C-alpha positions as CSV (number, residue, x, y, z in Angstrom):
1,X,-29.4,62.6,31.4
2,X,-27.4,61.2,28.6
3,X,-23.9,59.9,29.7
4,X,-21.1,58.5,27.5
5,X,-19.9,55.5,29.5
6,X,-16.6,53.8,28.5
7,X,-16.9,50.0,28.4
8,X,-13.3,49.4,27.3
9,X,-12.4,50.1,23.6
10,X,-15.3,52.5,23.1
11,X,-18.2,54.3,24.8
12,X,-21.9,53.8,24.8
13,X,-24.2,56.9,25.1
14,X,-26.7,55.9,27.9
15,X,-29.9,57.6,28.9
16,X,-30.4,57.4,32.7
17,X,-33.5,58.8,34.1
18,X,-35.4,58.6,37.4
19,X,-34.5,57.3,40.9
20,X,-34.3,53.6,41.8
21,X,-36.9,53.7,44.6
22,X,-38.4,50.6,43.2
23,X,-35.3,49.4,41.3
24,X,-33.6,49.6,38.0
25,X,-35.0,48.9,34.5
26,X,-32.9,48.3,31.4
27,X,-34.4,49.0,28.0
28,X,-32.5,48.1,24.8
29,X,-33.6,49.6,21.4
30,X,-34.0,48.1,17.9
31,X,-31.6,47.9,15.0
32,X,-31.0,51.2,13.2
33,X,-32.5,53.6,15.8
34,X,-31.6,54.5,19.4
35,X,-32.9,54.7,22.9
36,X,-35.3,57.4,21.7
37,X,-37.8,54.7,20.7
38,X,-38.4,54.4,24.4
39,X,-38.8,58.1,25.3
40,X,-42.4,57.7,26.4
41,X,-41.6,54.6,28.4
42,X,-38.6,56.1,30.1
43,X,-40.6,59.1,31.2
44,X,-43.5,56.9,32.4
45,X,-41.4,54.4,34.3
46,X,-39.2,57.0,35.9
47,X,-42.5,58.6,37.2
48,X,-43.5,55.2,38.6
49,X,-40.4,55.2,40.8
50,X,-37.8,53.3,38.7
51,X,-34.4,54.4,37.4
52,X,-34.4,53.6,33.7
53,X,-31.2,52.9,31.8
54,X,-31.4,52.9,28.0
55,X,-28.2,52.7,26.1
56,X,-27.5,53.3,22.5
57,X,-25.8,50.2,21.1
58,X,-22.4,50.5,19.4
59,X,-22.5,52.5,16.2
60,X,-26.1,53.7,17.0
61,X,-27.4,57.0,18.2
62,X,-24.8,59.0,20.1
63,X,-22.6,56.0,20.9
64,X,-19.1,55.6,19.4
65,X,-18.9,54.2,15.9
66,X,-17.1,50.9,15.9
67,X,-16.2,50.1,12.3
68,X,-15.5,46.4,12.5
69,X,-17.3,43.1,12.2
70,X,-19.2,41.8,15.2
71,X,-21.7,39.2,16.3
72,X,-24.9,39.5,18.3
73,X,-23.0,37.9,21.1
74,X,-20.4,40.7,20.9
75,X,-23.2,43.3,21.2
76,X,-24.7,41.4,24.2
77,X,-21.2,41.5,25.8
78,X,-21.2,45.3,25.3
79,X,-24.3,45.5,27.5
80,X,-22.8,43.2,30.1
81,X,-19.8,45.5,30.3
82,X,-22.0,48.5,30.6
83,X,-23.9,46.8,33.5
84,X,-20.7,46.0,35.2
85,X,-19.5,49.6,34.8
86,X,-22.7,50.9,36.3
87,X,-22.3,48.5,39.3
88,X,-25.8,47.1,39.0
89,X,-26.2,43.5,40.1
90,X,-29.9,43.1,39.6
91,X,-32.6,44.8,37.6
92,X,-36.2,44.9,38.6
93,X,-36.9,44.4,34.9
94,X,-35.0,44.4,31.6
95,X,-36.0,44.0,28.0
96,X,-36.0,45.5,24.6
97,X,-37.6,45.8,21.2
98,X,-36.6,43.8,18.1
99,X,-32.8,43.6,18.3
100,X,-33.1,44.7,21.9
101,X,-35.3,41.7,22.7
102,X,-32.8,39.4,21.1
103,X,-30.0,40.8,23.3
104,X,-32.2,40.6,26.4
105,X,-32.9,36.9,25.9
106,X,-29.2,36.2,25.5
107,X,-28.4,38.3,28.6
108,X,-30.9,36.4,30.8
109,X,-29.7,33.0,29.5
110,X,-26.1,33.9,30.4
111,X,-27.0,35.7,33.6
112,X,-30.2,34.2,35.0
113,X,-29.8,36.1,38.3
114,X,-29.9,39.5,36.5
115,X,-33.6,40.0,36.7
116,X,-36.9,38.4,37.7
117,X,-38.9,40.2,35.0
118,X,-38.2,40.1,31.2
119,X,-39.9,42.3,28.6
120,X,-39.8,41.3,25.0
121,X,-41.3,43.4,22.2
122,X,-41.5,42.6,18.5
123,X,-38.6,40.2,18.6
124,X,-37.4,36.7,17.6
125,X,-35.5,33.9,19.2
126,X,-35.0,32.1,15.9
127,X,-32.9,32.7,12.8
128,X,-33.9,35.6,10.6
129,X,-36.6,34.1,8.3
130,X,-35.6,36.7,5.6
131,X,-31.9,36.2,6.1
132,X,-30.9,35.4,2.5
133,X,-32.8,38.4,1.1
134,X,-31.6,40.9,3.8
135,X,-28.0,39.7,3.6
136,X,-27.7,40.4,-0.1
137,X,-29.3,43.9,0.4
138,X,-27.0,44.9,3.3
139,X,-23.8,43.5,1.7
140,X,-24.6,45.4,-1.5
141,X,-25.0,48.6,0.6
142,X,-21.7,47.9,2.4
143,X,-19.9,47.5,-0.9
144,X,-21.4,50.6,-2.3
145,X,-20.4,52.7,0.7
146,X,-16.9,51.4,0.6
147,X,-16.6,52.2,-3.1
148,X,-18.3,55.6,-3.1
149,X,-15.9,58.6,-2.8
150,X,-18.4,61.4,-3.6
151,X,-19.7,62.8,-0.3
152,X,-23.1,63.9,-1.7
153,X,-23.7,60.4,-3.3
154,X,-22.6,58.8,0.0
155,X,-25.1,60.9,1.9
156,X,-27.8,59.9,-0.5
157,X,-27.0,56.3,0.0
158,X,-27.3,56.7,3.8
159,X,-30.5,58.7,3.4
160,X,-32.2,56.1,1.2
161,X,-31.2,53.4,3.7
162,X,-32.5,55.4,6.6
163,X,-35.8,56.0,4.9
164,X,-36.3,52.3,4.1
165,X,-35.6,51.4,7.7
166,X,-38.1,54.0,9.0
167,X,-40.9,52.9,6.7
168,X,-40.3,49.3,7.8
169,X,-40.5,50.2,11.5
170,X,-43.5,52.5,11.7
171,X,-47.0,52.8,10.2
172,X,-47.5,55.2,7.3
173,X,-50.3,56.9,9.2
174,X,-48.0,57.7,12.1
175,X,-45.2,58.9,9.8
176,X,-47.5,61.4,8.2
177,X,-48.2,63.2,11.5
178,X,-46.1,65.8,13.3
179,X,-43.1,65.5,11.1
180,X,-42.5,62.0,12.4
181,X,-41.0,60.7,9.2
182,X,-38.2,63.3,9.1
183,X,-37.6,63.0,12.8
184,X,-37.0,59.3,12.7
185,X,-35.0,59.4,9.4
186,X,-32.6,61.9,11.1
187,X,-32.3,59.5,14.0
188,X,-31.7,56.6,11.7
189,X,-29.0,58.5,9.9
190,X,-26.9,58.4,13.1
191,X,-26.5,54.6,12.7
192,X,-25.7,54.8,9.0
193,X,-22.1,53.8,8.2
194,X,-19.8,50.8,8.2
195,X,-20.2,50.2,11.9
196,X,-24.0,50.3,11.7
197,X,-23.9,47.9,8.8
198,X,-21.7,45.4,10.7
199,X,-24.3,45.5,13.5
200,X,-27.1,44.9,10.9
201,X,-25.2,41.9,9.5
202,X,-24.7,40.6,13.1
203,X,-28.5,40.7,13.6
204,X,-29.2,39.1,10.2
205,X,-26.7,36.3,10.8
206,X,-27.7,35.6,14.4
207,X,-27.9,32.0,15.5
208,X,-31.2,30.6,16.7
209,X,-31.7,30.3,20.5
210,X,-35.2,28.9,20.1
211,X,-34.3,25.6,21.7
212,X,-32.6,27.3,24.6
213,X,-35.2,29.8,25.8
214,X,-37.2,27.2,27.7
215,X,-34.4,27.7,30.3
216,X,-35.6,31.3,30.9
217,X,-37.6,31.1,34.2
218,X,-38.3,34.7,35.0
219,X,-41.7,36.3,34.4
220,X,-41.9,37.4,30.8
221,X,-44.1,39.9,29.1
222,X,-44.2,39.5,25.3
223,X,-45.7,42.2,23.1
224,X,-46.0,42.0,19.3
225,X,-47.5,44.3,16.7
226,X,-50.3,42.7,14.7
227,X,-49.0,44.4,11.5
228,X,-45.3,44.0,12.1
229,X,-43.6,43.7,8.7
230,X,-40.1,43.2,10.0
231,X,-40.6,40.5,12.6
232,X,-43.8,38.5,12.1
233,X,-46.0,38.1,15.2
234,X,-45.6,34.4,14.9
235,X,-42.0,34.8,16.1
236,X,-43.4,36.1,19.4
237,X,-45.9,33.3,19.6
238,X,-43.0,30.8,19.3
239,X,-41.3,32.5,22.2
240,X,-44.4,32.4,24.4
241,X,-44.8,28.7,23.7
242,X,-41.4,28.0,25.1
243,X,-41.0,30.3,28.1
244,X,-43.3,28.8,30.7
245,X,-44.0,31.9,32.8
246,X,-44.9,34.2,29.9
247,X,-47.8,36.2,28.6
248,X,-48.3,37.2,25.0
249,X,-50.1,40.4,24.1
250,X,-50.9,41.0,20.4
251,X,-51.4,44.7,19.7
252,X,-54.1,45.4,17.2
253,X,-53.0,47.4,14.2
254,X,-49.5,48.0,15.6
255,X,-46.4,48.1,13.5
256,X,-42.9,46.8,14.3
257,X,-41.7,49.7,16.5
258,X,-44.9,50.4,18.3
259,X,-43.5,52.1,21.5
260,X,-43.8,55.7,20.1
261,X,-47.0,55.1,18.2
262,X,-49.2,53.7,21.0
263,X,-47.3,54.8,24.2
264,X,-50.4,54.9,26.5
265,X,-51.4,51.3,25.7
266,X,-47.8,50.1,26.0
267,X,-47.2,51.9,29.3
268,X,-50.4,50.4,30.7
269,X,-49.3,46.9,29.8
270,X,-45.9,47.6,31.4
271,X,-47.5,48.9,34.5
272,X,-49.8,45.9,34.9
273,X,-46.9,43.6,34.4
274,X,-44.4,45.3,36.7
275,X,-46.9,45.9,39.5
276,X,-48.6,42.5,39.4
277,X,-47.9,39.6,41.6
278,X,-45.4,36.9,40.8
279,X,-48.1,34.6,39.5
280,X,-49.5,36.9,36.8
281,X,-50.5,34.5,34.1
């Protein structure tokens, strides 16, 4: 079930599936796509007895478009407002992939009582190592969009940006199968626009929390794709070195957004983590 949940000035489209027999799990998607990167995990975890909550972030997926500047802390506050609106005081687990992992770490640092189990996938706690390069690209895109008045040319700008994002997220082999390339380009098109660009700038300009994450005390599962071109696996290694009760799994041959590509393997790791004892290292 996809619900539009008002969190104040705008609404977040939120996928809610399953029954909370074993508790609630929050999953937060990456930049430029939507909760659909977790479709296989949502189905799997709901079958395991969890209620899974997977929102689309502002200006992404089917959420409202918010065409103003923001920071990653602002986007984290969006999730806090959503949690408050849902009336959930504690999650059995929460986490996310890429941008979603960045938000998850900030959530736990601000609200250490929110969960005992943290899931981080293909993410970073540091500044963007490619910040200078990405910032120029994204600001050029923003200026082009603001200046372009021709609808067809504007659509082509969005399409080109969406295609670039998709190729960065997934492996070429996966994209060549089952119309996956077009499927994800269409999904990425939903986040194209001024609002989506402001979110991208917020992620690129994020402040490092690498010297703060040692304060995270909950059990933490860290997964990283060996062939991640967007967030190098070394970023996950840095997180694992600093969170004491953590386990790092490097996924052979996996790209940045690996959840749809190797769902069986990801789901198995999630199951082992969620059903294991507190001392799982």
